[in-house]
Backbone as XML, in Angstrom:
<?xml version="1.0"?>
<chain id="A" units="angstrom">
  <residue number="1" name="MET">
    <atom name="N" x="87.939" y="73.066" z="43.642"/>
    <atom name="CA" x="86.955" y="72.381" z="42.645"/>
    <atom name="C" x="87.537" y="71.347" z="41.695"/>
  </residue>
  <residue number="2" name="GLU">
    <atom name="N" x="88.939" y="71.282" z="41.285"/>
    <atom name="CA" x="89.055" y="70.118" z="41.074"/>
    <atom name="C" x="88.931" y="68.965" z="41.055"/>
  </residue>
  <residue number="3" name="TYR">
    <atom name="N" x="88.965" y="69.078" z="42.775"/>
    <atom name="CA" x="87.988" y="67.279" z="43.373"/>
    <atom name="C" x="86.633" y="67.582" z="42.978"/>
  </residue>
  <residue number="4" name="ALA">
    <atom name="N" x="85.726" y="68.501" z="42.837"/>
    <atom name="CA" x="84.770" y="68.744" z="43.209"/>
    <atom name="C" x="84.317" y="67.507" z="41.809"/>
  </residue>
  <residue number="5" name="GLY">
    <atom name="N" x="85.166" y="67.983" z="40.284"/>
    <atom name="CA" x="85.239" y="67.626" z="39.233"/>
    <atom name="C" x="85.624" y="66.377" z="39.487"/>
  </residue>
  <residue number="6" name="MET">
    <atom name="N" x="86.264" y="65.857" z="40.139"/>
    <atom name="CA" x="86.828" y="64.392" z="40.085"/>
    <atom name="C" x="85.578" y="63.630" z="40.720"/>
  </residue>
  <residue number="7" name="ALA">
    <atom name="N" x="85.167" y="63.888" z="41.457"/>
    <atom name="CA" x="83.889" y="63.635" z="42.014"/>
    <atom name="C" x="82.791" y="63.497" z="41.273"/>
  </residue>
  <residue number="8" name="LYS">
    <atom name="N" x="82.203" y="64.416" z="40.881"/>
    <atom name="CA" x="81.283" y="64.292" z="39.973"/>
    <atom name="C" x="81.941" y="63.133" z="37.968"/>
  </residue>
  <residue number="9" name="ARG">
    <atom name="N" x="83.242" y="63.082" z="37.587"/>
    <atom name="CA" x="83.395" y="62.435" z="37.263"/>
    <atom name="C" x="82.636" y="60.440" z="37.137"/>
  </residue>
  <residue number="10" name="PHE">
    <atom name="N" x="82.933" y="60.674" z="38.815"/>
    <atom name="CA" x="82.638" y="59.237" z="38.691"/>
    <atom name="C" x="81.164" y="59.102" z="39.347"/>
  </residue>
  <residue number="11" name="GLY">
    <atom name="N" x="80.230" y="60.171" z="39.463"/>
    <atom name="CA" x="78.659" y="60.451" z="39.448"/>
    <atom name="C" x="78.095" y="61.041" z="40.883"/>
  </residue>
  <residue number="12" name="LEU">
    <atom name="N" x="79.043" y="61.334" z="41.662"/>
    <atom name="CA" x="79.230" y="61.688" z="43.456"/>
    <atom name="C" x="78.490" y="62.723" z="43.874"/>
  </residue>
  <residue number="13" name="THR">
    <atom name="N" x="77.891" y="63.017" z="44.390"/>
    <atom name="CA" x="76.956" y="64.547" z="44.765"/>
    <atom name="C" x="77.953" y="65.266" z="45.799"/>
  </residue>
  <residue number="14" name="VAL">
    <atom name="N" x="78.335" y="66.214" z="45.925"/>
    <atom name="CA" x="79.084" y="67.019" z="46.258"/>
    <atom name="C" x="78.403" y="68.472" z="46.621"/>
  </residue>
  <residue number="15" name="ILE">
    <atom name="N" x="78.732" y="68.765" z="47.922"/>
    <atom name="CA" x="78.242" y="69.978" z="48.535"/>
    <atom name="C" x="79.312" y="70.510" z="49.757"/>
  </residue>
  <residue number="16" name="ILE">
    <atom name="N" x="79.697" y="71.522" z="49.515"/>
    <atom name="CA" x="80.593" y="71.963" z="49.583"/>
    <atom name="C" x="80.340" y="73.138" z="50.970"/>
  </residue>
  <residue number="17" name="GLY">
    <atom name="N" x="81.279" y="73.425" z="51.731"/>
    <atom name="CA" x="80.439" y="74.946" z="53.242"/>
    <atom name="C" x="82.188" y="75.277" z="52.801"/>
  </residue>
  <residue number="18" name="GLY">
    <atom name="N" x="82.051" y="76.292" z="54.443"/>
    <atom name="CA" x="83.492" y="76.702" z="54.687"/>
    <atom name="C" x="83.007" y="78.474" z="54.076"/>
  </residue>
  <residue number="19" name="MET">
    <atom name="N" x="84.531" y="79.064" z="54.439"/>
    <atom name="CA" x="84.968" y="80.421" z="54.301"/>
    <atom name="C" x="84.323" y="80.999" z="53.278"/>
  </residue>
  <residue number="20" name="HIS">
    <atom name="N" x="85.259" y="80.164" z="52.281"/>
    <atom name="CA" x="85.734" y="80.538" z="50.978"/>
    <atom name="C" x="83.560" y="80.655" z="50.471"/>
  </residue>
  <residue number="21" name="ILE">
    <atom name="N" x="83.483" y="79.370" z="50.286"/>
    <atom name="CA" x="81.850" y="80.397" z="49.428"/>
    <atom name="C" x="80.484" y="80.631" z="50.321"/>
  </residue>
  <residue number="22" name="THR">
    <atom name="N" x="81.276" y="80.872" z="52.001"/>
    <atom name="CA" x="80.348" y="81.707" z="52.187"/>
    <atom name="C" x="80.493" y="83.326" z="51.696"/>
  </residue>
  <residue number="23" name="MET">
    <atom name="N" x="82.173" y="83.499" z="51.286"/>
    <atom name="CA" x="81.553" y="85.308" z="50.859"/>
    <atom name="C" x="81.531" y="84.987" z="49.924"/>
  </residue>
  <residue number="24" name="VAL">
    <atom name="N" x="81.973" y="84.436" z="48.493"/>
    <atom name="CA" x="82.063" y="84.164" z="47.355"/>
    <atom name="C" x="80.832" y="83.401" z="46.691"/>
  </residue>
  <residue number="25" name="PRO">
    <atom name="N" x="79.753" y="83.810" z="47.088"/>
    <atom name="CA" x="79.025" y="82.745" z="46.530"/>
    <atom name="C" x="78.712" y="81.721" z="44.662"/>
  </residue>
  <residue number="26" name="LYS">
    <atom name="N" x="79.217" y="82.887" z="44.047"/>
    <atom name="CA" x="79.144" y="82.818" z="43.265"/>
    <atom name="C" x="80.466" y="82.006" z="42.400"/>
  </residue>
  <residue number="27" name="CYS">
    <atom name="N" x="81.866" y="81.482" z="43.509"/>
    <atom name="CA" x="82.275" y="79.977" z="43.042"/>
    <atom name="C" x="81.342" y="78.992" z="42.809"/>
  </residue>
  <residue number="28" name="LEU">
    <atom name="N" x="80.999" y="79.064" z="42.898"/>
    <atom name="CA" x="79.688" y="77.478" z="43.067"/>
    <atom name="C" x="80.023" y="77.061" z="41.922"/>
  </residue>
  <residue number="29" name="THR">
    <atom name="N" x="80.192" y="76.066" z="41.016"/>
    <atom name="CA" x="80.784" y="75.348" z="40.100"/>
    <atom name="C" x="79.593" y="75.083" z="39.635"/>
  </residue>
  <residue number="30" name="LYS">
    <atom name="N" x="79.753" y="73.581" z="38.429"/>
    <atom name="CA" x="78.601" y="73.216" z="38.178"/>
    <atom name="C" x="78.421" y="71.857" z="38.890"/>
  </residue>
  <residue number="31" name="ASP">
    <atom name="N" x="80.001" y="71.536" z="39.154"/>
    <atom name="CA" x="80.546" y="70.462" z="39.570"/>
    <atom name="C" x="80.385" y="70.537" z="40.707"/>
  </residue>
  <residue number="32" name="MET">
    <atom name="N" x="79.179" y="71.334" z="41.510"/>
    <atom name="CA" x="79.079" y="71.138" z="42.772"/>
    <atom name="C" x="77.741" y="71.446" z="43.014"/>
  </residue>
  <residue number="33" name="ASP">
    <atom name="N" x="77.351" y="70.436" z="43.757"/>
    <atom name="CA" x="75.119" y="70.862" z="44.188"/>
    <atom name="C" x="74.561" y="70.883" z="45.209"/>
  </residue>
  <residue number="34" name="ALA">
    <atom name="N" x="76.078" y="71.484" z="46.229"/>
    <atom name="CA" x="75.574" y="72.645" z="46.989"/>
    <atom name="C" x="76.050" y="73.499" z="47.223"/>
  </residue>
  <residue number="35" name="GLY">
    <atom name="N" x="76.321" y="74.495" z="48.821"/>
    <atom name="CA" x="77.185" y="75.022" z="49.080"/>
    <atom name="C" x="76.418" y="75.468" z="49.804"/>
  </residue>
  <residue number="36" name="CYS">
    <atom name="N" x="77.395" y="75.583" z="51.828"/>
    <atom name="CA" x="76.477" y="75.605" z="52.942"/>
    <atom name="C" x="77.448" y="76.626" z="52.940"/>
  </residue>
  <residue number="37" name="ILE">
    <atom name="N" x="76.344" y="78.203" z="53.306"/>
    <atom name="CA" x="76.653" y="79.053" z="53.439"/>
    <atom name="C" x="76.961" y="79.407" z="54.714"/>
  </residue>
  <residue number="38" name="GLY">
    <atom name="N" x="77.456" y="80.049" z="55.343"/>
    <atom name="CA" x="77.874" y="80.202" z="57.585"/>
    <atom name="C" x="78.036" y="79.327" z="58.065"/>
  </residue>
  <residue number="39" name="GLU">
    <atom name="N" x="77.430" y="79.139" z="59.319"/>
    <atom name="CA" x="76.966" y="77.900" z="60.470"/>
    <atom name="C" x="76.494" y="76.470" z="59.314"/>
  </residue>
  <residue number="40" name="GLY">
    <atom name="N" x="77.065" y="75.724" z="59.145"/>
    <atom name="CA" x="76.623" y="74.798" z="58.052"/>
    <atom name="C" x="75.878" y="73.945" z="59.540"/>
  </residue>
  <residue number="41" name="GLU">
    <atom name="N" x="76.335" y="73.486" z="60.634"/>
    <atom name="CA" x="75.394" y="72.576" z="60.564"/>
    <atom name="C" x="73.959" y="71.966" z="60.395"/>
  </residue>
  <residue number="42" name="GLN">
    <atom name="N" x="73.269" y="73.062" z="61.201"/>
    <atom name="CA" x="71.553" y="72.867" z="60.437"/>
    <atom name="C" x="70.864" y="72.897" z="59.077"/>
  </residue>
  <residue number="43" name="THR">
    <atom name="N" x="72.057" y="72.785" z="58.227"/>
    <atom name="CA" x="71.824" y="73.091" z="56.498"/>
    <atom name="C" x="72.417" y="71.889" z="56.078"/>
  </residue>
  <residue number="44" name="PHE">
    <atom name="N" x="73.459" y="71.876" z="56.880"/>
    <atom name="CA" x="74.145" y="70.478" z="55.883"/>
    <atom name="C" x="73.760" y="68.828" z="56.628"/>
  </residue>
  <residue number="45" name="CYS">
    <atom name="N" x="72.676" y="69.161" z="57.745"/>
    <atom name="CA" x="71.695" y="68.156" z="57.996"/>
    <atom name="C" x="70.723" y="67.849" z="57.164"/>
  </residue>
  <residue number="46" name="GLU">
    <atom name="N" x="69.551" y="69.131" z="57.068"/>
    <atom name="CA" x="68.722" y="69.025" z="56.191"/>
    <atom name="C" x="69.030" y="68.722" z="54.755"/>
  </residue>
  <residue number="47" name="LEU">
    <atom name="N" x="70.399" y="68.798" z="53.962"/>
    <atom name="CA" x="70.572" y="67.979" z="52.816"/>
    <atom name="C" x="70.622" y="66.745" z="53.108"/>
  </residue>
  <residue number="48" name="VAL">
    <atom name="N" x="71.595" y="65.874" z="54.123"/>
    <atom name="CA" x="71.738" y="65.212" z="54.564"/>
    <atom name="C" x="70.173" y="63.911" z="54.580"/>
  </residue>
  <residue number="49" name="LYS">
    <atom name="N" x="69.146" y="65.127" z="54.868"/>
    <atom name="CA" x="68.190" y="63.991" z="55.507"/>
    <atom name="C" x="67.571" y="63.973" z="54.058"/>
  </residue>
  <residue number="50" name="LEU">
    <atom name="N" x="66.659" y="64.910" z="53.736"/>
    <atom name="CA" x="66.643" y="64.782" z="51.604"/>
    <atom name="C" x="67.245" y="63.882" z="50.985"/>
  </residue>
  <residue number="51" name="TYR">
    <atom name="N" x="68.893" y="64.139" z="50.185"/>
    <atom name="CA" x="69.113" y="63.665" z="50.172"/>
    <atom name="C" x="68.636" y="61.853" z="50.587"/>
  </residue>
  <residue number="52" name="SER">
    <atom name="N" x="68.851" y="61.695" z="51.727"/>
    <atom name="CA" x="68.226" y="59.857" z="52.272"/>
    <atom name="C" x="67.341" y="59.403" z="51.762"/>
  </residue>
  <residue number="53" name="ASN">
    <atom name="N" x="65.975" y="60.092" z="51.775"/>
    <atom name="CA" x="64.782" y="60.373" z="51.333"/>
    <atom name="C" x="64.533" y="60.555" z="50.151"/>
  </residue>
  <residue number="54" name="ALA">
    <atom name="N" x="65.460" y="61.292" z="49.411"/>
    <atom name="CA" x="64.700" y="61.199" z="47.917"/>
    <atom name="C" x="66.335" y="60.260" z="47.062"/>
  </residue>
  <residue number="55" name="GLY">
    <atom name="N" x="67.203" y="60.190" z="47.223"/>
    <atom name="CA" x="68.652" y="59.538" z="46.308"/>
    <atom name="C" x="69.013" y="61.254" z="45.834"/>
  </residue>
  <residue number="56" name="ARG">
    <atom name="N" x="68.800" y="61.828" z="46.276"/>
    <atom name="CA" x="69.161" y="63.321" z="45.327"/>
    <atom name="C" x="69.128" y="64.109" z="45.440"/>
  </residue>
  <residue number="57" name="LEU">
    <atom name="N" x="69.788" y="65.444" z="45.161"/>
    <atom name="CA" x="69.130" y="66.987" z="45.454"/>
    <atom name="C" x="69.031" y="67.589" z="44.168"/>
  </residue>
  <residue number="58" name="LYS">
    <atom name="N" x="67.339" y="67.518" z="44.355"/>
    <atom name="CA" x="67.184" y="68.776" z="43.130"/>
    <atom name="C" x="66.702" y="69.862" z="43.431"/>
  </residue>
  <residue number="59" name="SER">
    <atom name="N" x="67.167" y="70.838" z="42.409"/>
    <atom name="CA" x="66.730" y="72.756" z="43.019"/>
    <atom name="C" x="65.652" y="72.645" z="43.921"/>
  </residue>
  <residue number="60" name="SER">
    <atom name="N" x="64.428" y="71.960" z="43.119"/>
    <atom name="CA" x="63.438" y="72.368" z="43.428"/>
    <atom name="C" x="63.073" y="72.136" z="45.100"/>
  </residue>
  <residue number="61" name="ASP">
    <atom name="N" x="63.510" y="70.537" z="45.283"/>
    <atom name="CA" x="63.646" y="70.789" z="47.381"/>
    <atom name="C" x="64.900" y="71.599" z="47.684"/>
  </residue>
  <residue number="62" name="LEU">
    <atom name="N" x="65.580" y="72.036" z="46.829"/>
    <atom name="CA" x="66.913" y="72.908" z="47.991"/>
    <atom name="C" x="66.535" y="74.091" z="47.910"/>
  </residue>
  <residue number="63" name="ALA">
    <atom name="N" x="65.175" y="74.613" z="47.592"/>
    <atom name="CA" x="64.477" y="75.525" z="48.047"/>
    <atom name="C" x="64.387" y="75.810" z="49.004"/>
  </residue>
  <residue number="64" name="GLY">
    <atom name="N" x="63.718" y="74.678" z="50.304"/>
    <atom name="CA" x="63.032" y="75.481" z="51.319"/>
    <atom name="C" x="63.835" y="74.531" z="52.659"/>
  </residue>
  <residue number="65" name="ILE">
    <atom name="N" x="65.600" y="74.554" z="51.946"/>
    <atom name="CA" x="66.230" y="75.050" z="52.895"/>
    <atom name="C" x="67.715" y="76.262" z="53.171"/>
  </residue>
  <residue number="66" name="ARG">
    <atom name="N" x="67.301" y="77.083" z="53.743"/>
    <atom name="CA" x="68.281" y="78.016" z="54.146"/>
    <atom name="C" x="69.854" y="77.497" z="54.739"/>
  </residue>
  <residue number="67" name="ALA">
    <atom name="N" x="69.848" y="79.290" z="53.796"/>
    <atom name="CA" x="71.566" y="79.396" z="53.904"/>
    <atom name="C" x="72.576" y="78.337" z="52.894"/>
  </residue>
  <residue number="68" name="LEU">
    <atom name="N" x="71.687" y="78.202" z="51.643"/>
    <atom name="CA" x="72.578" y="77.465" z="50.557"/>
    <atom name="C" x="72.370" y="78.326" z="49.397"/>
  </residue>
  <residue number="69" name="CYS">
    <atom name="N" x="73.609" y="77.866" z="48.997"/>
    <atom name="CA" x="73.065" y="78.104" z="47.583"/>
    <atom name="C" x="73.155" y="77.176" z="46.391"/>
  </residue>
  <residue number="70" name="ASN">
    <atom name="N" x="73.195" y="77.299" z="45.378"/>
    <atom name="CA" x="73.110" y="75.625" z="44.626"/>
    <atom name="C" x="72.233" y="76.618" z="42.473"/>
  </residue>
  <residue number="71" name="HIS">
    <atom name="N" x="72.666" y="75.716" z="42.185"/>
    <atom name="CA" x="72.554" y="75.925" z="40.174"/>
    <atom name="C" x="70.948" y="75.375" z="40.033"/>
  </residue>
  <residue number="72" name="ASP">
    <atom name="N" x="70.048" y="76.440" z="39.317"/>
    <atom name="CA" x="68.981" y="76.049" z="38.791"/>
    <atom name="C" x="69.341" y="76.437" z="37.618"/>
  </residue>
  <residue number="73" name="GLY">
    <atom name="N" x="69.671" y="75.134" z="36.492"/>
    <atom name="CA" x="70.338" y="75.671" z="35.311"/>
    <atom name="C" x="71.615" y="77.206" z="35.536"/>
  </residue>
  <residue number="74" name="GLU">
    <atom name="N" x="71.375" y="77.828" z="35.164"/>
    <atom name="CA" x="72.322" y="78.476" z="34.480"/>
    <atom name="C" x="72.524" y="79.605" z="35.076"/>
  </residue>
  <residue number="75" name="ARG">
    <atom name="N" x="71.405" y="79.487" z="36.651"/>
    <atom name="CA" x="71.435" y="80.894" z="37.639"/>
    <atom name="C" x="71.692" y="80.335" z="38.785"/>
  </residue>
  <residue number="76" name="LEU">
    <atom name="N" x="72.131" y="81.173" z="39.833"/>
    <atom name="CA" x="72.448" y="80.733" z="40.770"/>
    <atom name="C" x="71.832" y="81.500" z="41.786"/>
  </residue>
  <residue number="77" name="ILE">
    <atom name="N" x="70.623" y="80.418" z="43.143"/>
    <atom name="CA" x="69.987" y="80.759" z="43.667"/>
    <atom name="C" x="70.973" y="80.559" z="45.330"/>
  </residue>
  <residue number="78" name="ARG">
    <atom name="N" x="70.359" y="81.626" z="46.264"/>
    <atom name="CA" x="70.611" y="81.976" z="47.181"/>
    <atom name="C" x="69.731" y="81.526" z="47.455"/>
  </residue>
  <residue number="79" name="THR">
    <atom name="N" x="69.671" y="80.586" z="49.005"/>
    <atom name="CA" x="68.201" y="80.523" z="49.744"/>
    <atom name="C" x="68.570" y="82.112" z="50.521"/>
  </residue>
  <residue number="80" name="PRO">
    <atom name="N" x="67.657" y="82.952" z="52.315"/>
    <atom name="CA" x="67.433" y="83.247" z="52.966"/>
    <atom name="C" x="68.488" y="82.635" z="54.188"/>
  </residue>
  <residue number="81" name="ALA">
    <atom name="N" x="69.337" y="83.244" z="54.329"/>
    <atom name="CA" x="70.313" y="83.371" z="56.078"/>
    <atom name="C" x="70.187" y="82.700" z="56.862"/>
  </residue>
  <residue number="82" name="ARG">
    <atom name="N" x="70.586" y="81.767" z="57.272"/>
    <atom name="CA" x="69.866" y="80.842" z="58.609"/>
    <atom name="C" x="70.410" y="81.422" z="59.727"/>
  </residue>
  <residue number="83" name="ALA">
    <atom name="N" x="69.701" y="82.020" z="61.132"/>
    <atom name="CA" x="69.828" y="82.344" z="62.038"/>
    <atom name="C" x="71.328" y="81.614" z="62.759"/>
  </residue>
  <residue number="84" name="VAL">
    <atom name="N" x="72.039" y="82.466" z="63.174"/>
    <atom name="CA" x="73.021" y="81.752" z="64.022"/>
    <atom name="C" x="72.820" y="81.388" z="64.906"/>
  </residue>
  <residue number="85" name="ILE">
    <atom name="N" x="73.282" y="79.891" z="65.613"/>
    <atom name="CA" x="73.248" y="78.912" z="66.972"/>
    <atom name="C" x="73.766" y="80.649" z="68.186"/>
  </residue>
  <residue number="86" name="LYS">
    <atom name="N" x="72.549" y="80.036" z="68.693"/>
    <atom name="CA" x="72.332" y="80.758" z="69.951"/>
    <atom name="C" x="73.562" y="80.554" z="70.712"/>
  </residue>
  <residue number="87" name="SER">
    <atom name="N" x="73.707" y="79.060" z="71.520"/>
    <atom name="CA" x="74.356" y="79.151" z="72.399"/>
    <atom name="C" x="75.611" y="77.340" z="71.602"/>
  </residue>
  <residue number="88" name="LEU">
    <atom name="N" x="76.558" y="77.572" z="72.018"/>
    <atom name="CA" x="77.429" y="76.177" z="71.229"/>
    <atom name="C" x="77.459" y="75.244" z="72.280"/>
  </residue>
  <residue number="89" name="ASP">
    <atom name="N" x="76.470" y="74.836" z="73.087"/>
    <atom name="CA" x="76.312" y="74.002" z="73.634"/>
    <atom name="C" x="75.089" y="73.558" z="73.452"/>
  </residue>
  <residue number="90" name="GLU">
    <atom name="N" x="74.262" y="73.601" z="72.024"/>
    <atom name="CA" x="73.748" y="73.094" z="71.648"/>
    <atom name="C" x="73.807" y="72.089" z="70.886"/>
  </residue>
  <residue number="91" name="LEU">
    <atom name="N" x="75.630" y="72.601" z="70.389"/>
    <atom name="CA" x="75.657" y="71.526" z="69.464"/>
    <atom name="C" x="76.599" y="69.398" z="70.183"/>
  </residue>
  <residue number="92" name="PRO">
    <atom name="N" x="76.169" y="69.425" z="69.696"/>
    <atom name="CA" x="76.192" y="67.277" z="70.393"/>
    <atom name="C" x="78.129" y="67.084" z="70.155"/>
  </residue>
  <residue number="93" name="HIS">
    <atom name="N" x="78.530" y="67.097" z="70.787"/>
    <atom name="CA" x="80.198" y="66.517" z="70.211"/>
    <atom name="C" x="80.109" y="64.640" z="69.556"/>
  </residue>
  <residue number="94" name="PRO">
    <atom name="N" x="80.874" y="65.111" z="67.958"/>
    <atom name="CA" x="80.718" y="64.381" z="66.960"/>
    <atom name="C" x="81.038" y="62.291" z="67.418"/>
  </residue>
  <residue number="95" name="ASN">
    <atom name="N" x="80.178" y="62.034" z="66.863"/>
    <atom name="CA" x="80.209" y="60.289" z="67.119"/>
    <atom name="C" x="81.356" y="60.295" z="66.220"/>
  </residue>
  <residue number="96" name="ARG">
    <atom name="N" x="82.961" y="59.973" z="67.205"/>
    <atom name="CA" x="84.357" y="59.898" z="66.354"/>
    <atom name="C" x="84.363" y="57.981" z="65.740"/>
  </residue>
  <residue number="97" name="SER">
    <atom name="N" x="83.212" y="57.102" z="67.084"/>
    <atom name="CA" x="83.649" y="56.196" z="66.992"/>
    <atom name="C" x="83.644" y="54.898" z="65.961"/>
  </residue>
  <residue number="98" name="ILE">
    <atom name="N" x="82.667" y="56.276" z="64.817"/>
    <atom name="CA" x="82.349" y="55.946" z="63.364"/>
    <atom name="C" x="83.509" y="55.977" z="62.604"/>
  </residue>
  <residue number="99" name="THR">
    <atom name="N" x="84.268" y="56.862" z="62.948"/>
    <atom name="CA" x="85.429" y="56.737" z="61.648"/>
    <atom name="C" x="86.482" y="55.770" z="62.157"/>
  </residue>
  <residue number="100" name="GLY">
    <atom name="N" x="86.728" y="55.172" z="63.321"/>
    <atom name="CA" x="88.055" y="54.447" z="64.289"/>
    <atom name="C" x="88.437" y="55.337" z="65.154"/>
  </residue>
  <residue number="101" name="TYR">
    <atom name="N" x="88.099" y="56.464" z="65.403"/>
    <atom name="CA" x="88.535" y="57.784" z="66.300"/>
    <atom name="C" x="87.541" y="57.365" z="67.827"/>
  </residue>
  <residue number="102" name="ARG">
    <atom name="N" x="87.617" y="56.538" z="68.110"/>
    <atom name="CA" x="86.767" y="55.325" z="69.374"/>
    <atom name="C" x="87.605" y="56.395" z="70.780"/>
  </residue>
  <residue number="103" name="ASN">
    <atom name="N" x="88.365" y="56.438" z="70.684"/>
    <atom name="CA" x="89.289" y="56.842" z="72.219"/>
    <atom name="C" x="90.396" y="58.144" z="71.904"/>
  </residue>
  <residue number="104" name="ARG">
    <atom name="N" x="89.246" y="58.740" z="70.717"/>
    <atom name="CA" x="90.225" y="60.002" z="71.141"/>
    <atom name="C" x="89.699" y="61.418" z="71.218"/>
  </residue>
  <residue number="105" name="ALA">
    <atom name="N" x="89.677" y="62.645" z="71.716"/>
    <atom name="CA" x="89.217" y="63.959" z="72.740"/>
    <atom name="C" x="89.582" y="65.042" z="71.859"/>
  </residue>
  <residue number="106" name="TYR">
    <atom name="N" x="87.741" y="64.914" z="72.235"/>
    <atom name="CA" x="87.841" y="66.084" z="71.300"/>
    <atom name="C" x="87.854" y="67.715" z="71.955"/>
  </residue>
  <residue number="107" name="VAL">
    <atom name="N" x="88.138" y="68.003" z="71.958"/>
    <atom name="CA" x="87.756" y="69.691" z="71.970"/>
    <atom name="C" x="87.740" y="71.127" z="71.624"/>
  </residue>
  <residue number="108" name="TYR">
    <atom name="N" x="86.374" y="71.580" z="71.980"/>
    <atom name="CA" x="85.627" y="72.695" z="71.060"/>
    <atom name="C" x="85.335" y="73.964" z="71.819"/>
  </residue>
  <residue number="109" name="THR">
    <atom name="N" x="85.664" y="74.794" z="72.523"/>
    <atom name="CA" x="85.524" y="74.929" z="73.127"/>
    <atom name="C" x="84.978" y="76.694" z="72.549"/>
  </residue>
  <residue number="110" name="ALA">
    <atom name="N" x="85.647" y="77.680" z="71.437"/>
    <atom name="CA" x="84.400" y="78.179" z="70.935"/>
    <atom name="C" x="84.625" y="78.613" z="68.951"/>
  </residue>
  <residue number="111" name="ARG">
    <atom name="N" x="83.685" y="79.010" z="68.415"/>
    <atom name="CA" x="83.559" y="79.518" z="67.502"/>
    <atom name="C" x="84.259" y="81.094" z="67.086"/>
  </residue>
  <residue number="112" name="GLY">
    <atom name="N" x="84.252" y="80.574" z="65.741"/>
    <atom name="CA" x="84.434" y="83.008" z="65.645"/>
    <atom name="C" x="85.151" y="83.197" z="66.584"/>
  </residue>
  <residue number="113" name="CYS">
    <atom name="N" x="85.601" y="84.482" z="65.736"/>
    <atom name="CA" x="86.793" y="86.157" z="66.790"/>
    <atom name="C" x="86.100" y="86.833" z="67.988"/>
  </residue>
  <residue number="114" name="ALA">
    <atom name="N" x="87.294" y="87.156" z="68.892"/>
    <atom name="CA" x="86.235" y="88.313" z="69.396"/>
    <atom name="C" x="87.116" y="89.985" z="68.586"/>
  </residue>
  <residue number="115" name="TYR">
    <atom name="N" x="87.346" y="89.491" z="68.085"/>
    <atom name="CA" x="87.867" y="90.786" z="67.419"/>
    <atom name="C" x="87.868" y="91.106" z="66.255"/>
  </residue>
  <residue number="116" name="ASP">
    <atom name="N" x="87.554" y="91.914" z="65.232"/>
    <atom name="CA" x="86.974" y="92.758" z="63.770"/>
    <atom name="C" x="88.061" y="93.128" z="62.410"/>
  </residue>
  <residue number="117" name="CYS">
    <atom name="N" x="89.702" y="92.644" z="62.542"/>
    <atom name="CA" x="90.442" y="92.379" z="61.909"/>
    <atom name="C" x="89.799" y="93.131" z="60.510"/>
  </residue>
  <residue number="118" name="ILE">
    <atom name="N" x="89.941" y="94.512" z="59.612"/>
    <atom name="CA" x="89.349" y="93.799" z="58.691"/>
    <atom name="C" x="89.792" y="93.256" z="57.237"/>
  </residue>
  <residue number="119" name="PHE">
    <atom name="N" x="90.982" y="92.326" z="57.636"/>
    <atom name="CA" x="91.791" y="91.825" z="56.734"/>
    <atom name="C" x="91.075" y="90.732" z="56.581"/>
  </residue>
  <residue number="120" name="CYS">
    <atom name="N" x="90.813" y="90.466" z="58.354"/>
    <atom name="CA" x="90.429" y="89.191" z="58.211"/>
    <atom name="C" x="88.397" y="88.199" z="57.976"/>
  </residue>
  <residue number="121" name="SER">
    <atom name="N" x="88.624" y="87.281" z="57.337"/>
    <atom name="CA" x="87.014" y="87.199" z="56.767"/>
    <atom name="C" x="86.117" y="86.376" z="58.454"/>
  </residue>
  <residue number="122" name="CYS">
    <atom name="N" x="86.970" y="86.351" z="58.926"/>
    <atom name="CA" x="86.616" y="85.405" z="60.651"/>
    <atom name="C" x="84.564" y="85.981" z="60.628"/>
  </residue>
  <residue number="123" name="SER">
    <atom name="N" x="85.930" y="87.225" z="61.076"/>
    <atom name="CA" x="83.960" y="87.681" z="62.322"/>
    <atom name="C" x="82.975" y="87.795" z="60.617"/>
  </residue>
  <residue number="124" name="ARG">
    <atom name="N" x="83.290" y="87.569" z="59.859"/>
    <atom name="CA" x="81.975" y="87.819" z="58.332"/>
    <atom name="C" x="81.491" y="86.596" z="58.796"/>
  </residue>
  <residue number="125" name="HIS">
    <atom name="N" x="81.889" y="86.181" z="58.264"/>
    <atom name="CA" x="81.674" y="84.060" z="57.972"/>
    <atom name="C" x="79.924" y="84.403" z="59.351"/>
  </residue>
  <residue number="126" name="TRP">
    <atom name="N" x="80.931" y="83.766" z="60.909"/>
    <atom name="CA" x="81.167" y="83.237" z="61.602"/>
    <atom name="C" x="79.434" y="84.602" z="62.592"/>
  </residue>
  <residue number="127" name="GLU">
    <atom name="N" x="79.907" y="85.730" z="62.045"/>
    <atom name="CA" x="79.085" y="86.862" z="62.246"/>
    <atom name="C" x="79.099" y="86.844" z="64.205"/>
  </residue>
  <residue number="128" name="ARG">
    <atom name="N" x="79.636" y="86.377" z="64.862"/>
    <atom name="CA" x="79.146" y="87.009" z="66.440"/>
    <atom name="C" x="80.343" y="86.047" z="66.698"/>
  </residue>
  <residue number="129" name="TYR">
    <atom name="N" x="80.774" y="85.751" z="67.986"/>
    <atom name="CA" x="81.986" y="85.389" z="68.825"/>
    <atom name="C" x="80.861" y="84.393" z="69.630"/>
  </residue>
  <residue number="130" name="GLY">
    <atom name="N" x="81.289" y="83.087" z="69.378"/>
    <atom name="CA" x="80.585" y="81.711" z="70.767"/>
    <atom name="C" x="80.798" y="80.813" z="71.301"/>
  </residue>
  <residue number="131" name="ILE">
    <atom name="N" x="81.017" y="80.986" z="72.827"/>
    <atom name="CA" x="81.842" y="79.390" z="73.207"/>
    <atom name="C" x="81.410" y="78.793" z="74.076"/>
  </residue>
  <residue number="132" name="ARG">
    <atom name="N" x="81.168" y="77.668" z="73.722"/>
    <atom name="CA" x="80.911" y="76.685" z="75.157"/>
    <atom name="C" x="81.406" y="76.784" z="76.225"/>
  </residue>
  <residue number="133" name="ARG">
    <atom name="N" x="80.696" y="76.175" z="76.743"/>
    <atom name="CA" x="80.360" y="76.174" z="78.195"/>
    <atom name="C" x="82.036" y="75.047" z="79.344"/>
  </residue>
  <residue number="134" name="PRO">
    <atom name="N" x="82.577" y="74.884" z="79.160"/>
    <atom name="CA" x="83.133" y="73.442" z="80.381"/>
    <atom name="C" x="82.273" y="72.980" z="80.514"/>
  </residue>
  <residue number="135" name="ASN">
    <atom name="N" x="82.822" y="71.300" z="79.933"/>
    <atom name="CA" x="81.555" y="70.477" z="80.456"/>
    <atom name="C" x="80.599" y="69.630" z="79.569"/>
  </residue>
  <residue number="136" name="THR">
    <atom name="N" x="79.837" y="70.193" z="79.478"/>
    <atom name="CA" x="79.164" y="70.631" z="77.869"/>
    <atom name="C" x="79.390" y="69.450" z="77.224"/>
  </residue>
</chain>
């Protein structure tokens, strides 16, 4: 929350994601423009495209993006959930060359957890355990 406040003071757009905002969307502060709920890849891509085209994130435009929370005035809006990604093989490996990590290996084998422990948020966040096939 502190970093979001600092970013807002510089006039930056703030988008968050992860387990915390997924479990407790009401924690979205006024310094945060949007929160990605659950798996964020598709939601975040749609947000970036919207921002690239419009130059900002208006609440009326955000209503069409699934798995998102944002403020519309004093109201917290939460859009409908997005279907989970059926196969992790659909996700491309990140292009790390744009960050200077060109020759670094990337290993991504699974998402979530095969167990459903009552003290852990992993199964609630990811909804299911998914694995990536080798050599994809």
